[in-house]
Phi, psi and omega in degrees: 000317179299318180296322179296315181298315182293320180298319178299315182294320180295319178296325177300315180292317180301323178304315181289327179291318181294321181282343180249351184112165182285135176242131179208119177248150179288322182208152174239125176247133188241132181225149173124222196246197188294342178296336184242007178285126180250345175201087186302134177278352177269098184292348176270358181290152184297336182292351175265005179257151169296145011260016179303139179083012186291333178276315175208127006268016181103003180201163177301132183232008180091012175257145178272066182189177172279347182200226184288154181236185187306316182300319180302315182291319178296318180299315180293322177299326181276002177089012180266136184283341178209157179290160182292154178287165179273148180309316184288348177262003187300322184278352183241020182228169176296121184297342177298333184290338180283352181289344177259007176122192185202150176251140176241006188290151181210136181302136178089004183289138172229189177276340176246162177291164177224175186294338181279354178085008179296140179297154177262177183298321179301323177298320179293321176295324176299318179296321177298316177299322179298323176298321178292316180297326182276358178083012176297320174231143177259171176301321179295327180296335184275354177295128182078014182275157177229139172246142174247119182242119182240109172235105194241018172136001180302326180291342182256355182295330178248031186303323182294338178272347183269318184222154176289116182298345177275358181247090184303324182294324177295320178297313182296323179295320179293316179299317179297322178296321178298315181295317180299318180292321178300316180295323176298318182291316181287331175294323175299318178300317179296317180294333179281350173121357177287127191277323182228130186233117174275125181239120181282149167283172169277135178290173177291095188302326181286353180260356179288145181303335178300335176254327183285345181298326179290347178253019180066023181060024182257345184207177183236168178269108179295328180296310180295324177295329179292326175301313181297321181296318177297315178305310185291325178298312181291324179295312181296323177297315180295320178295317180299320180294318178296315181295325179297327181273336188238357178284172182269002179079001183233027175100341179270125184230153179295320183250138175238123181278123180257105191276078178293327184303304183287333175294318175300309186298326177299314181292320184287332185262351181233076184291348181278348182297136175254121185264167179310141185088011181059040182266129170231128187284139181288157176255142001283131187291339179284346183279127181282163178289317185250120186231135174290143179257098183125157187298323184260008183257147177228177175303128180095352181289143173225158178270185184298337180265003179086009179284142181290135177247035181211163174236153181234138180294163183290326186222092181301336182290345181254015181237138184282311181266140177273303179231202187290346184231338193242162181269158168285170173302319178295325177297315178295323180294322177295319178301317182301322184292341182258005182255041183299322181296325178293313182293323177298316179296320180295319178297320178297316181296317181293323179293325177291324180296326181281336185293000000 
């Protein structure tokens, strides 16, 4: 059954590659947060608890979802049979596996440090540079390489503690600082030799179940979504300016903006859409599949006796959100279908690299 599911998903990606042209990258390097983690190195993380992974591979696999996540789809689109291994697993794995790239991603990552001690994006770029300095990868190895950078809101999760919400200018200044730091980090990746860098937008934060639960999963927080909109406006503007100065003038650019915000909003606002696999998302679409039962419980929580403190929907394939922050495998697949401009840009860049 697991092989059938994976084969179906691979064929789904191949469909888009065939209709858009061949995509092939030499290596994929992954940076950022839980949206792109495919095998968390933190064995205490909730993604290693049931029911995570129930759709694919049928057990917890270190992904923050019931199945595949963004990195899996990007890797398959690029012609890679599996996502890259994590940096911390490099010394305990077959070194042949590092030839297709490496992941530095870690759940909870933002551009700035946080109270939990999670590394920031700059720390991950430092580790990548260390790999280059140590000869794990050469400059030649980076030819035709792609980086996926996902920073989707960790810096804003404690926004009310950072700035006075009654002071709009303080909020905007903080958001601008986040975008500036993000651009510094991805520019470093480009300067280190990565040729094409996919940079995600922040999703509509006010539409995540962590905020919509207080509204009975019937509506979203327009205020929180506005934070994301400001972030994304400035990020896209900065990317466009960088590309104008560093692109080849023929459509191939160093940075590709991955518009998760509008891809989310399309799915959330058009419940009648039928996605590949004959999937239509159930209403209320803001309600996640896996929900903690109790104020302090989350998806995956258990009590001292091992009893489950969460509930799981009957059919994860018909639900957009998996838990309070993350998408189901079907949710990610739906997002992919609306990112045609991203895939087109990526194909142009890869074709220029081969030329």
